[in-house]
C-alpha positions in Angstrom: -37.6 10.2 37.3 -41.2 11.1 37.8 -43.8 12.1 35.2 -47.0 14.0 35.8 -49.0 12.6 32.9 -51.8 10.2 33.4 -51.1 6.5 33.4 -51.5 4.8 30.0 -53.5 1.6 29.5 -50.3 -0.3 29.2 -48.9 1.1 32.4 -52.1 0.3 34.3 -51.9 -3.3 32.9 -48.3 -3.5 34.0 -49.3 -2.4 37.6 -52.2 -4.9 37.7 -50.0 -7.7 36.5 -46.9 -7.1 38.6 -48.4 -5.7 41.9 -47.2 -7.9 44.7 -44.7 -9.7 42.4 -42.1 -7.0 41.7 -40.9 -4.6 44.3 -42.4 -1.1 44.3 -38.9 0.4 43.5 -38.6 -1.9 40.5 -42.0 -1.0 39.1 -41.3 2.7 39.6 -38.0 2.3 37.8 -39.6 0.2 34.9 -42.3 2.8 34.4 -40.0 5.8 35.0 -42.3 7.1 37.7 -42.0 8.2 41.2 -42.8 5.9 44.1 -45.5 8.3 45.3 -47.2 8.2 41.9 -47.1 4.4 41.9 -48.7 4.3 45.4 -51.4 6.9 44.4 -52.3 4.9 41.3 -52.4 1.7 43.3 -54.9 3.3 45.6 -57.1 4.4 42.8 -56.9 1.0 41.2 -57.8 -0.6 44.6 -55.0 -3.1 44.3 -54.8 -3.6 48.0 -51.9 -4.0 50.3 -48.6 -5.0 48.7 -48.5 -8.3 50.6 -52.2 -9.1 50.0 -51.7 -10.0 46.3 -53.1 -13.6 46.8 -50.0 -15.4 45.6 -48.1 -15.3 48.9 -48.5 -14.3 52.5 -46.1 -13.3 55.3 -45.0 -16.0 57.8 -46.8 -14.1 60.5 -50.0 -14.2 58.5 -49.6 -17.9 58.0 -49.1 -18.6 61.7 -52.2 -16.5 62.5 -54.2 -18.5 59.9 -53.2 -21.8 61.5 -54.0 -20.6 65.0 -50.4 -20.4 66.3 -49.7 -17.5 68.6 -46.9 -18.9 70.8 -43.6 -20.7 70.0 -43.7 -19.5 66.4 -40.0 -18.8 66.4 -39.1 -22.4 67.4 -41.7 -23.8 65.0 -40.3 -21.7 62.1 -36.7 -22.8 62.7 -37.9 -26.4 62.9 -39.8 -26.1 59.6 -36.9 -24.4 57.8 -34.7 -27.4 58.8 -37.3 -29.5 57.0 -37.2 -27.4 53.8 -40.0 -24.9 54.5 -40.0 -22.6 51.4 -39.7 -19.3 53.2 -38.4 -16.3 51.1 -37.6 -12.7 51.9 -39.6 -10.0 50.1 -38.5 -6.3 50.2 -41.2 -3.6 50.2 -39.6 -0.1 50.1 -37.2 -0.1 53.1 -38.8 -3.1 54.9 -38.1 -6.8 54.5 -40.7 -9.5 55.1 -40.5 -13.2 55.4 -43.1 -14.6 53.0 -44.2 -18.0 51.6 -45.8 -18.5 48.2 -49.1 -20.4 48.7 -48.5 -22.9 46.0 -45.1 -23.7 47.5 -46.6 -23.9 51.0 -49.2 -26.5 50.0 -46.7 -28.7 48.3 -44.5 -28.6 51.4 -47.4 -29.0 53.8 -48.6 -32.1 52.2 -45.2 -33.8 52.6 -44.8 -32.5 56.2 -48.4 -32.3 57.3 -47.7 -34.2 60.6 -45.7 -31.2 61.7 -48.7 -28.8 61.3 -51.7 -28.6 63.5 -54.7 -28.1 61.2 -57.3 -28.3 64.1 -57.5 -24.5 64.4 -56.9 -23.9 60.7 -60.2 -22.6 59.4 -61.3 -24.0 56.0 -60.2 -21.9 53.1 -58.6 -19.4 55.3 -55.8 -19.1 52.8 -58.1 -19.4 49.8 -59.1 -22.6 48.0 -57.2 -25.4 49.6 -56.1 -28.9 48.4 -58.6 -31.8 48.9 -56.3 -33.6 51.4 -56.4 -30.7 53.9 -60.0 -31.5 54.9 -59.1 -35.0 56.0 -56.0 -33.8 57.9 -58.1 -31.2 59.6 -60.5 -33.9 60.8 -57.6 -36.0 62.0 -56.1 -33.1 64.0 -59.4 -32.1 65.5 -59.8 -35.6 66.7 -56.4 -35.5 68.4 -56.9 -32.0 69.8 -58.9 -33.3 72.8 -55.6 -34.9 74.2 -54.1 -32.1 76.3 -50.5 -31.1 75.8 -50.5 -28.4 78.5 -48.8 -28.6 81.9 -50.4 -31.1 84.2 -52.6 -29.7 86.9 -52.8 -30.9 90.5 -56.3 -32.2 89.9 -55.0 -34.3 87.0 -52.1 -35.6 89.1 -54.6 -36.6 91.8 -56.9 -38.3 89.3 -54.0 -40.2 87.8 -52.7 -41.4 91.1 -56.2 -42.4 92.2 -56.9 -44.4 89.0 -53.5 -46.1 89.2 -54.3 -47.1 92.8 -57.3 -49.1 91.6 -55.0 -51.4 89.6 -57.6 -51.9 87.0 -56.7 -49.6 84.0 -54.3 -50.0 81.2 -52.4 -47.1 79.5 -55.1 -47.1 76.8 -57.9 -46.8 79.3 -56.2 -44.2 81.4 -55.5 -42.1 78.3 -59.1 -42.1 77.2 -60.3 -41.1 80.7 -57.7 -38.4 81.5 -57.4 -37.3 77.8 -53.6 -37.4 77.9 -51.6 -39.4 75.4 -50.2 -42.7 76.6 -46.7 -41.4 76.3 -47.6 -38.3 78.3 -49.0 -40.5 81.1 -45.9 -42.6 81.2 -43.7 -39.5 81.5 -45.9 -38.1 84.2 -45.7 -41.3 86.3 -41.9 -41.0 86.1 -41.9 -37.3 86.9 -44.0 -37.8 90.0 -41.9 -40.8 91.1 -45.0 -43.0 91.5 -44.5 -46.7 92.2 -47.8 -47.7 90.6 -48.2 -48.6 87.0 -51.1 -49.3 84.6 -52.0 -53.0 84.1 -50.7 -54.6 81.0 -52.9 -55.2 78.0 -53.5 -58.8 77.1 -51.3 -59.7 74.2 -53.2 -61.2 71.2 -52.7 -61.5 67.5 -53.7 -58.7 65.2 -56.9 -59.2 63.2 -57.0 -58.3 59.5 -59.7 -55.7 60.1 -57.6 -54.0 62.8 -54.7 -53.8 60.4 -56.9 -52.3 57.7 -58.2 -49.6 60.2 -54.6 -48.7 61.2 -53.4 -48.5 57.6 -56.4 -46.4 56.5 -56.2 -44.0 59.5 -52.4 -43.7 59.3 -52.6 -42.8 55.6 -55.2 -40.1 56.5 -53.0 -38.4 59.0 -54.4 -39.8 62.3 -52.1 -40.3 65.3 -51.9 -43.5 67.2 -53.7 -42.1 70.2 -56.7 -41.5 68.1 -56.5 -44.8 66.2 -56.6 -46.7 69.5 -60.1 -45.4 70.0 -61.3 -47.5 67.1 -59.5 -50.8 67.9 -58.8 -52.5 71.2 -55.1 -51.9 71.0 -52.8 -49.4 72.9 -51.2 -46.5 71.1 -47.8 -48.2 71.9 -48.9 -51.4 70.2 -50.3 -49.4 67.2 -46.9 -47.6 66.9 -45.1 -50.9 66.8 -47.5 -52.2 64.2 -47.0 -49.1 62.1 -43.2 -49.5 62.2 -43.5 -53.1 61.0 -45.8 -52.1 58.2 -43.4 -49.4 57.2 -40.5 -51.9 57.3 -42.5 -54.3 55.1 -43.2 -51.5 52.6 -47.0 -51.5 53.2 -46.9 -48.0 54.7 -44.8 -45.0 53.9 -43.3 -43.2 56.9 -44.5 -39.7 57.5 -41.8 -37.0 57.3 
């Protein structure tokens, strides 16, 4: 194998059409050329890195694009269980986990509630589907609710507000910027004998149901939806479950 002649027009077209799709070994074999000659020609043609072909990216590049630096191993395993379309791509003697962008966007739309788009810069992976902008807005709205470990200052603030016996879960959540479920867990973890006051029970108004339906369909979480209606996230979750059961809403995957 290995010819010293210049690349023909058809060979150049072959490289341009197959770069990043076929392995380097396969292209060298198809053209009856050495790997080094393929790599040299690739440089002269400015074809870019093998994994920068625009059709797919490595899993590491994907996590970097969406702003995930920690816990990527757990996230990937969780995604794979949900059908994440990861594939193995071999380049010379190295193997990479990659995902084709078209396959990713199809999967992401179906499982978008498992992806945090708040740090996902617009068009970071090239032109993105229209629905991504709305999901990005929804995730940015939720990002103010902290999911990090509670600080002593937050614990003191929570205990102080509970001691006033004036605030509901909804009101505490909007002051402390923790989810209602997170506040409930923290009260249990701290062994506190104080609880938020109960929200007054009242019937749902049609405009409230419309807001819940619209925001849910656009990827908003209940802790954000509660900011737009005078209902707790827990009450909103219950309403969403009933709307799903009645066939009005489709449950997120």
